[in-house]
C-alpha positions in Angstrom: -58.0 -165.0 -46.3 -54.5 -166.7 -45.5 -53.8 -169.0 -48.3 -51.6 -168.5 -51.0 -49.7 -169.3 -53.7 -46.7 -167.5 -52.7 -45.1 -169.3 -55.3 -47.5 -167.1 -57.1 -45.0 -164.5 -56.4 -41.6 -165.7 -56.3 -42.1 -169.2 -57.4 -44.3 -171.0 -54.9 -45.7 -170.0 -51.7 -43.5 -168.2 -49.3 -40.3 -169.9 -49.7 -40.8 -172.8 -47.7 -39.6 -176.2 -46.9 -42.5 -176.7 -44.7 -45.2 -175.1 -46.6 -47.0 -175.9 -49.8 -45.8 -173.2 -52.0 -42.8 -171.2 -51.8 -43.5 -167.8 -52.8 -41.0 -166.4 -50.5 -38.5 -169.1 -50.8 -39.0 -169.6 -54.4 -39.3 -172.6 -56.4 -39.4 -171.8 -60.0 -41.5 -168.8 -61.0 -44.2 -169.4 -63.5 -46.6 -167.0 -65.0 -50.2 -167.5 -66.1 -53.0 -165.4 -67.4 -56.2 -165.5 -65.6 -59.5 -165.5 -67.3 -61.8 -162.6 -66.4 -64.4 -163.3 -63.9 -66.8 -166.2 -64.4 -68.0 -168.4 -61.7 -68.2 -172.0 -61.0 -67.4 -173.8 -57.8 -66.5 -177.0 -56.1 -68.3 -178.5 -53.2 -66.2 -178.6 -50.1 -66.3 -180.2 -46.7 -67.7 -178.2 -43.8 -65.2 -176.0 -41.9 -63.7 -177.6 -38.8 -64.7 -176.3 -35.4 -61.2 -175.1 -34.6 -61.4 -172.7 -37.5 -64.0 -170.7 -35.8 -61.3 -169.5 -33.5 -60.2 -167.0 -36.1 -62.6 -164.3 -35.7 -61.3 -160.7 -36.0 -63.8 -158.2 -34.7 -63.9 -154.9 -36.5 -61.5 -155.7 -39.3 -62.0 -158.0 -42.2 -59.0 -160.2 -42.7 -58.5 -162.5 -45.7 -57.5 -165.8 -44.0 -56.9 -169.0 -45.7 -59.8 -170.1 -47.9 -59.9 -173.6 -46.8 -59.8 -172.6 -43.1 -63.1 -170.9 -43.5 -62.1 -168.3 -41.0 -65.2 -166.4 -40.0 -64.2 -163.0 -41.4 -67.3 -161.5 -42.8 -68.0 -157.8 -42.8 -65.5 -155.2 -41.8 -64.7 -151.8 -42.9 -65.0 -150.4 -46.4 -62.4 -148.4 -48.2 -63.2 -145.0 -49.6 -65.3 -145.3 -52.8 -63.6 -142.5 -54.6 -65.6 -139.8 -56.4 -65.9 -141.2 -59.9 -66.2 -144.9 -59.8 -67.6 -146.6 -62.8 -68.9 -150.0 -63.6 -66.7 -152.0 -65.9 -67.5 -151.5 -69.6 -69.7 -154.5 -70.6 -69.0 -153.8 -74.2 -65.3 -154.7 -73.9 -63.7 -158.1 -74.3 -65.5 -161.2 -73.0 -65.1 -161.7 -69.2 -63.1 -164.9 -69.7 -60.8 -163.6 -72.4 -57.1 -163.3 -71.5 -55.4 -160.1 -72.4 -51.9 -159.3 -73.8 -50.8 -157.4 -70.7 -47.5 -159.0 -69.4 -47.2 -160.1 -65.8 -45.4 -157.7 -63.5 -41.6 -158.0 -63.1 -41.2 -156.2 -59.8 -41.4 -157.5 -56.3 -42.0 -156.1 -52.8 -40.1 -158.6 -50.8 -41.5 -161.9 -52.1 -44.8 -160.5 -53.5 -45.3 -159.2 -57.0 -45.5 -155.4 -57.2 -45.5 -152.6 -59.8 -48.9 -153.3 -61.1 -50.4 -151.3 -64.0 -52.4 -148.2 -63.0 -55.6 -149.5 -64.7 -58.3 -152.1 -64.3 -56.1 -155.0 -65.4 -53.4 -153.9 -63.0 -55.9 -153.8 -60.1 -57.1 -157.3 -61.0 -53.6 -158.7 -61.2 -52.8 -157.1 -57.8 -55.8 -158.6 -56.1 -55.1 -162.0 -57.5 -51.5 -162.0 -56.3 -52.5 -160.5 -52.9 -55.1 -163.3 -52.4 -52.3 -165.8 -53.0 -50.0 -164.2 -50.4 -52.8 -164.0 -47.8 -53.7 -167.7 -48.3 -50.1 -168.9 -47.9 -48.4 -170.9 -45.2 -46.4 -167.8 -44.4 -49.4 -166.3 -42.8 -49.0 -168.8 -39.9 -45.7 -167.3 -38.9 -45.7 -164.0 -37.1 -42.8 -162.4 -38.8 -43.6 -163.4 -42.4 -47.3 -162.5 -41.8 -46.3 -159.0 -40.8 -44.2 -158.7 -43.9 -47.1 -159.8 -46.1 -49.6 -157.4 -44.5 -47.2 -154.5 -44.5 -46.4 -155.1 -48.2 -50.0 -155.2 -49.6 -52.2 -153.1 -47.3 -52.0 -149.4 -46.8 -50.1 -148.4 -43.6 -53.4 -147.5 -41.9 -55.0 -150.8 -42.8 -51.9 -152.8 -41.9 -51.7 -151.2 -38.5 -55.3 -152.0 -37.7 -54.9 -155.6 -38.8 -51.7 -156.6 -37.1 -53.0 -156.9 -33.5 -56.2 -158.8 -34.3 -54.4 -161.2 -36.6 -51.7 -161.9 -34.1 -54.4 -162.7 -31.5 -56.2 -164.9 -34.1 -53.1 -166.9 -34.9 -52.5 -167.7 -31.3 -50.3 -170.5 -30.0 -53.5 -172.4 -29.1 -55.0 -172.0 -32.5 -51.7 -173.1 -34.2 -51.6 -176.1 -32.0 -55.0 -177.2 -33.0 -53.9 -176.9 -36.6 -51.0 -179.2 -35.7 -48.4 -176.5 -35.9 -45.8 -175.2 -33.3 -45.7 -171.7 -32.1 -43.7 -170.6 -35.2 -46.2 -172.2 -37.6 -44.0 -175.2 -38.4 -45.4 -178.6 -39.0 -44.2 -181.7 -37.1 -41.3 -183.7 -38.5 -42.3 -185.9 -41.5 -45.4 -183.9 -42.0 -46.2 -181.1 -44.4 -48.7 -178.3 -43.6 -50.4 -177.1 -46.8 -52.1 -173.8 -47.4 -52.6 -172.4 -50.9 -54.9 -170.0 -52.6 -55.4 -170.6 -56.4 -57.3 -167.8 -58.1 -59.7 -168.9 -60.8 -60.8 -165.6 -62.1 -61.1 -161.9 -61.2 -63.8 -159.2 -61.8 -63.7 -155.4 -61.4 -66.8 -154.4 -59.4 -66.1 -150.7 -59.6 -63.1 -148.6 -60.8 -61.7 -145.1 -60.7 -58.0 -144.1 -61.1 -57.7 -143.7 -57.3 -60.0 -146.4 -55.9 -61.1 -149.8 -57.2 -63.0 -152.9 -56.0 -62.1 -156.3 -57.3 -63.6 -159.8 -56.7 -61.2 -162.8 -56.8 -62.9 -166.2 -57.2 -60.6 -168.9 -55.9 -60.2 -172.4 -54.6 -58.1 -173.1 -51.6 -56.1 -176.0 -50.1 -55.6 -176.4 -46.4 -54.6 -179.2 -44.0 -51.8 -181.4 -42.8 -50.2 -184.1 -44.9 -48.4 -186.8 -42.9 -48.6 -190.3 -41.5 -50.3 -189.3 -38.2 -52.4 -186.3 -39.5 -56.0 -186.1 -38.3 -56.6 -183.0 -40.4 -56.2 -184.1 -44.1 -55.8 -181.6 -46.9 -59.2 -180.4 -48.2 -60.5 -177.9 -50.7 -62.7 -174.8 -50.4 -64.2 -172.3 -52.9 -64.6 -168.7 -52.0 -64.9 -165.2 -53.4 -62.7 -162.5 -51.9 -63.5 -158.9 -52.4 -60.7 -156.3 -52.0 -61.0 -152.6 -52.0 -57.8 -151.0 -53.2 -56.3 -147.5 -53.6 -53.5 -146.3 -55.8 -50.8 -145.2 -53.4 -47.0 -144.8 -53.8 -47.1 -146.1 -57.3 -49.0 -149.3 -56.7 -52.4 -150.8 -55.7 -52.8 -151.3 -51.9 -55.6 -152.9 -49.9 -57.7 -150.7 -47.7 -60.3 -153.3 -46.7 -61.4 -156.8 -47.7 -64.0 -159.4 -47.1 -64.9 -162.9 -48.4 -67.8 -165.2 -48.8 -68.3 -168.9 -49.7 -68.6 -170.1 -53.3 -69.5 -170.4 -56.0 -68.6 -174.1 -55.6 -68.9 -176.7 -58.3 -70.1 -180.3 -57.8 -67.2 -182.5 -56.5 -65.6 -184.7 -59.1 -65.3 -188.4 -58.9 -61.5 -188.5 -58.6 -60.4 -190.5 -55.6 -58.5 -188.7 -52.9 -54.7 -189.1 -53.1 -52.6 -190.5 -50.3 -50.8 -188.3 -47.9 -47.4 -189.1 -49.5 -48.7 -188.1 -52.9 -50.0 -184.8 -51.6 -46.8 -184.0 -49.8 -44.8 -184.8 -52.9 -47.0 -182.7 -55.2 -46.7 -179.7 -52.8 -42.9 -180.0 -52.9 -42.6 -180.4 -56.7 -45.3 -178.0 -58.1 -44.6 -174.3 -57.8 -47.1 -171.6 -58.1 -47.7 -168.6 -60.4 -47.5 -164.9 -60.7 -51.0 -164.0 -61.8 -51.8 -161.5 -64.5 -55.1 -160.4 -66.0 
């Protein structure tokens, strides 16, 4: 999925002046604790036709939630020999734990996650944020993100298909230039906001985690024809423990759960742009 709260890592999304968060650039860094994995979901408008352009054959890529990129299916990571289902007798699924957020960074992305179930959940949540960020629309920053959070083999397999998906034509239809930049006086917004995480299967070497999240995507500006909208999805990441951290081997996502839309009136373009510039993101911890 490419949506992110890069701010989730450094502060906002990938440090940006043009994007919604600034994980790479870094507004202030805030930390939060995510509840376990419950579900709930918002209704969202149908995906735009231009989004169907992002279809990567043979590899599942987490692209921006709100873009509804048609990335379903894809390869699976190794299951490991001794996977186990999470212990249902433990703390309630929505209870926050006392584990502190990670302090390390791999570039602009949080790193150094604990070698346990909580660490895997924290890694997946932060990785979802990076993959849903505005930085995914720029070739260089996209490569940095993918190389930082996937295994070398998985990253190598994703790079070509992703570059083809984020073509100049596709970016143009999103209102962006060839470098993923928004027009003057406009703000392109792309954020992933994790709501909860759940360990589907775990072993010390391999784990599978679901991240339930809401996403923002669209262009905020006086002449925008693609206003910012929300989406709700569940992203599933298969991770392995490698080089002292959790790395993604494969991933996939599906729509929902989505809650009933609220009755809050949509904000103006100026209000959305201002909020994106003023509100940073989080480093997510289980």
